[in-house]
C-alpha positions in Angstrom: 122.3 70.0 61.1 120.8 70.6 57.6 121.4 67.3 56.1 119.5 64.4 55.9 120.9 62.5 59.1 119.8 58.6 57.4 121.6 60.0 54.2 125.0 60.9 55.9 124.9 58.0 58.1 124.8 56.1 54.6 127.4 58.3 53.1 129.7 58.2 56.3 130.3 54.4 56.7 130.5 52.1 53.5 128.7 48.6 53.1 131.2 46.1 54.7 132.0 44.7 51.9 133.3 48.3 50.4 135.4 48.9 53.6 137.1 45.5 53.3 137.8 46.5 49.1 139.1 49.8 50.3 141.6 48.6 52.7 142.8 45.8 50.0 143.5 48.7 48.0 145.9 50.3 50.8 147.5 47.1 51.5 148.1 46.1 48.1 150.5 49.9 47.7 152.1 48.7 51.2 153.1 45.2 50.4 152.5 44.6 46.5 148.9 43.5 44.8 150.0 39.8 44.4 150.8 39.4 48.2 147.1 40.5 49.2 144.2 37.8 48.9 141.1 40.1 48.0 137.7 38.2 48.0 135.8 41.0 49.0 134.2 42.1 46.1 132.0 40.3 42.8 134.1 42.2 40.5 133.5 39.7 37.5 136.9 38.3 36.4 135.9 36.9 33.2 136.4 39.4 30.2 133.3 40.2 28.2 132.4 38.2 25.3 134.4 39.2 22.2 131.0 40.0 20.5 130.5 43.3 23.3 133.9 45.0 22.0 133.1 44.0 18.1 129.3 45.3 18.8 130.8 48.6 20.4 133.2 49.1 17.6 130.7 48.3 15.0 128.2 50.9 16.5 130.8 53.7 17.1 131.6 53.4 13.2 128.4 53.0 11.7 125.4 54.1 13.9 124.0 57.6 14.1 125.8 59.4 17.0 122.1 60.5 18.5 121.4 56.9 18.9 124.2 56.0 20.7 124.6 59.1 22.5 121.4 60.8 23.0 118.3 60.4 25.0 115.9 57.9 24.5 112.6 57.3 26.0 112.8 57.7 30.0 112.0 53.7 30.3 114.1 52.8 27.3 114.8 52.4 23.5 111.5 51.0 22.2 113.5 48.6 19.8 115.9 47.6 22.5 112.8 46.7 24.7 111.1 44.9 22.1 114.5 42.8 21.4 115.0 42.0 25.6 110.7 40.9 25.7 111.2 38.6 22.6 114.4 36.7 24.1 112.0 36.5 27.3 109.3 35.3 25.8 111.6 32.7 23.4 113.7 31.3 26.5 110.5 31.1 29.0 107.5 30.7 27.1 105.9 33.7 27.9 103.8 36.8 25.9 105.7 39.9 27.3 105.7 43.3 24.9 108.3 46.2 24.9 105.3 47.4 27.3 106.6 45.2 29.9 110.3 46.2 30.1 112.0 49.4 31.6 115.5 49.7 31.3 117.4 50.3 34.3 121.3 51.7 35.4 121.8 47.6 36.8 120.1 45.8 39.4 120.6 48.2 42.1 118.4 50.5 40.2 115.9 48.0 39.3 115.6 47.0 43.0 115.1 50.8 44.1 112.3 51.8 41.6 110.2 48.0 41.9 110.1 49.2 45.8 109.3 52.1 45.5 106.7 51.7 42.7 105.0 48.4 45.1 105.3 49.8 48.6 103.9 52.4 50.5 105.4 54.2 53.8 105.4 51.1 56.3 104.9 48.1 54.1 107.1 45.4 54.9 109.5 43.5 52.9 110.3 39.9 53.5 114.1 39.2 52.6 116.2 35.9 52.4 118.7 35.3 54.8 121.8 35.3 53.7 120.8 38.1 51.2 122.8 41.2 49.8 123.4 43.8 52.3 122.0 46.7 50.4 118.5 45.6 50.2 118.2 47.1 53.6 119.3 50.3 52.2 116.7 50.1 49.2 114.0 48.9 51.3 114.3 51.2 53.9 114.7 54.1 51.5 111.3 53.2 49.9 109.8 53.7 53.5 109.3 49.9 54.0 110.5 47.6 57.0 113.0 44.2 56.2 111.3 41.5 57.4 114.0 38.8 57.4 113.1 35.1 56.8 115.8 32.6 57.9 117.4 29.6 56.0 117.7 25.9 56.4 120.9 25.1 57.4 123.1 23.6 55.9 121.4 23.6 52.7 120.5 27.3 52.9 117.0 26.3 50.8 114.2 28.7 52.3 112.7 27.3 55.8 109.4 27.1 54.2 107.5 27.4 58.2 109.3 30.2 58.9 108.6 32.1 55.6 104.8 32.0 56.0 105.1 33.1 59.5 106.6 35.8 58.7 103.9 37.4 56.3 101.7 39.9 57.7 98.9 42.0 56.6 101.3 44.7 55.9 103.5 42.4 53.7 103.5 43.7 50.1 106.7 42.1 48.6 109.6 39.7 48.8 112.8 40.2 47.1 114.4 36.7 46.0 117.4 35.8 44.7 118.7 33.0 42.9 121.6 32.2 42.2 122.1 33.5 45.5 124.5 36.2 46.8 126.4 35.6 49.3 125.7 31.6 49.4 125.9 30.6 45.6 122.5 28.4 46.2 120.2 27.6 43.6 116.6 27.5 44.8 114.8 24.4 44.2 111.6 24.3 42.1 109.9 22.4 45.0 111.0 25.4 47.3 109.9 27.8 44.7 106.3 26.2 44.1 106.2 26.1 47.7 106.7 29.9 48.0 104.3 31.0 45.5 101.8 28.6 47.2 101.8 30.3 50.1 102.1 34.1 48.8 98.6 33.1 46.9 97.3 31.7 49.9 98.2 34.8 51.9 97.0 37.3 49.5 93.7 35.6 49.1 93.3 36.0 53.0 94.5 39.6 53.0 92.4 40.5 50.3 95.8 42.7 48.6 98.2 41.2 46.0 101.7 40.6 47.7 104.6 40.6 44.6 107.9 38.8 44.0 110.6 41.1 43.0 112.9 38.5 41.6 116.7 39.6 41.4 118.3 37.5 38.6 122.1 39.3 38.1 123.3 35.7 38.5 120.9 33.8 36.4 123.3 32.8 33.4 126.0 32.2 36.1 125.2 28.4 36.8 127.3 24.8 37.1 126.2 21.9 35.1 122.5 21.1 34.4 121.3 22.9 37.3 117.6 24.3 36.9 117.1 27.9 37.7 113.2 28.5 38.1 111.9 31.5 36.3 109.5 33.1 38.7 107.0 34.2 36.2 106.5 30.9 35.2 105.1 30.3 38.5 103.8 33.6 40.1 101.5 36.0 38.1 102.3 38.6 40.6 106.2 38.9 39.5 108.5 41.4 38.7 112.1 40.5 37.7 114.8 42.7 38.3 118.3 41.6 35.5 121.4 43.0 35.2 124.1 42.4 32.3 126.7 42.8 35.2 127.4 39.5 35.5 125.9 37.5 32.5 128.2 39.4 30.1 131.0 41.4 32.7 130.0 44.9 32.6 129.4 45.9 36.2 130.9 49.2 35.3 128.5 50.1 32.7 125.3 50.2 34.3 123.0 48.4 32.3 119.8 46.0 33.0 116.2 45.9 32.8 113.0 45.3 34.9 110.0 42.9 33.6 106.5 42.8 34.6 104.6 40.0 34.2 101.7 40.3 31.7 100.1 37.6 33.7 99.1 39.9 36.6 95.8 41.4 36.6 97.6 45.1 37.2 100.4 44.6 35.1 99.6 47.9 33.1 99.3 49.8 36.5 102.4 48.0 37.7 104.3 49.0 34.7 103.2 52.8 35.0 103.8 52.7 38.7 107.5 51.9 37.5 107.6 54.3 34.7 106.8 57.1 38.2 108.8 55.2 40.2 112.2 55.7 37.6 111.1 59.4 37.3 110.8 60.2 40.9 114.2 58.7 41.8 115.9 59.8 38.5 116.5 56.5 37.1 115.5 57.1 33.4 116.9 56.8 30.1 119.2 53.8 31.0 122.9 54.6 29.3 121.7 54.8 25.6 125.0 53.1 23.9 124.8 49.8 25.9 121.1 49.4 25.5 121.9 49.3 22.1 125.1 47.1 22.7 122.8 44.4 24.7 120.1 44.6 22.3 122.9 43.7 19.6 124.4 41.0 21.6 121.0 39.6 23.5 122.4 36.1 23.1 125.9 36.4 24.4 127.1 34.7 27.6 130.3 34.3 29.4 132.4 31.3 29.9 131.2 30.2 33.4 133.8 27.5 33.3 136.3 30.2 34.2 134.6 30.3 37.5 133.4 26.6 37.7 137.1 25.8 37.9 138.0 28.3 40.5 134.9 27.4 42.7 136.3 23.4 42.5 140.0 24.1 43.5 138.9 26.3 46.1 135.9 24.3 47.5 138.0 21.4 47.4 141.1 22.6 49.2 139.1 24.3 51.9 137.3 21.4 52.6 140.3 19.4 53.3 141.7 21.7 55.7 138.8 21.5 57.3 136.8 24.3 56.4 132.8 23.7 56.2 131.7 25.2 53.3 128.3 25.6 51.3 128.4 24.2 47.7 127.6 26.9 45.2 125.4 25.8 42.4 125.6 29.6 40.9 127.1 32.6 41.1 131.0 33.3 42.5 130.7 33.3 45.9 131.6 30.7 48.5 129.8 30.6 51.7 132.1 29.3 54.5 131.6 28.8 58.3 133.9 30.7 60.1 136.6 29.2 62.6 135.0 30.6 65.5 131.4 32.3 66.2 132.3 35.9 66.0 132.9 35.8 62.3 134.3 39.5 62.3 136.8 38.2 64.6 137.8 35.3 62.3 137.9 37.7 59.3 140.4 40.2 61.6 142.5 36.7 61.9 142.5 36.0 58.3 144.0 39.7 57.6 146.9 38.4 59.4 147.3 36.0 56.9 146.3 38.8 54.0 143.3 37.0 53.0 140.3 39.6 53.1 137.1 37.8 53.1 133.3 39.4 54.1 131.9 38.6 57.8 128.1 37.7 56.6 126.8 39.0 59.9 125.3 42.0 57.7 123.8 39.3 55.5 121.2 38.1 58.0 123.3 34.7 58.9 126.2 34.7 61.8 129.3 32.8 61.5 129.9 33.0 58.2 132.0 34.5 55.8 131.7 35.5 52.1 134.6 34.6 49.5 134.4 35.9 46.4 136.1 33.7 43.5 135.7 35.7 40.7 139.6 36.5 40.8 142.4 35.5 38.4 143.3 31.7 39.2 146.5 32.4 40.7 145.6 34.3 43.3 143.3 31.4 44.2 146.3 29.1 44.3 148.7 31.5 45.9 146.3 31.8 48.8 145.8 28.3 49.6 148.9 27.9 51.9 147.8 31.3 53.8 144.1 29.1 54.0 145.7 26.5 55.6 147.7 28.2 57.7 144.8 29.9 59.0 143.2 26.7 59.3 146.0 25.3 61.2 146.1 28.5 63.8 142.3 27.2 64.9 143.9 23.5 65.3 142.7 22.3 62.3 
């Protein structure tokens, strides 16, 4: 066989999330979309802010077509990068410049580029369970090895002792995602400080830089006054991977960025390595039109109250039915303990009630499922009798 066997394997079997999503489309054709309670995909249901549509129309009517549809610099349009740097500086009291920002095709590209830039063949990257399933693909594609740090239950904060035990001389980076997909947990400032203290100690012990790759597509999706620490304020060797997919409900437009902390000693070389990794992977010149859109909508936000209402309906009712749920402070996922040890078997039983949820074994935690509540409120309300019947089937 002349093709790459690893790539053949990835192409032959979709992620568990995508498998369920594709099943939902088939089932919807069979019995009607309104009769399928699909909670598989993290696809924002809240419309983009009005400024987005107005900005697109204005740009198309007034801007130079070359600006909107032509190539930008490989790392992104300079004025766009400058605007993003200034926004970060204003919000988090930092001193980034346009030369700390690299525009990308969403968070997946950001992560792939950073891992390629920061890891050498055989290096280890620590991820905190539960974690987004594709981290494994991105890390292994960069030639690295995935090392999983287990969480504290039932809070699902980081188990600091376990994390420290997982760091070795081969550790080159950690990926940390807060608010977290799939749990919705926001890591506390105390947890963040302890993680950073340990990384400084281990970097000194091993005589090497260990990097934090902060994956932040859900930063803006938090409820109430929950504080989300910005890692650059706590640890010098930090790169931030950001996406507007969730913050502005633009997942299909594939626009985001990488920000390199100017406080790190090797920030220039790290940025150049990111530019080189982007080049080697073909991730250059992110979509030009949407670079201009985010520049002109830098302060826009979606209405998170819609997600909060969905969360509260689902959380309150499922808890009343006897399900054990982790209360999410951010993102738009509910992390629920399956009603039997085998989460896959539980999801198959849920299918009989037309409930489609995601087993979380591939997220690094067994016995739990993820429910994406970024859906129309009516779907949640209509699904409640099915969730109740499923619980009763288990004697709840």
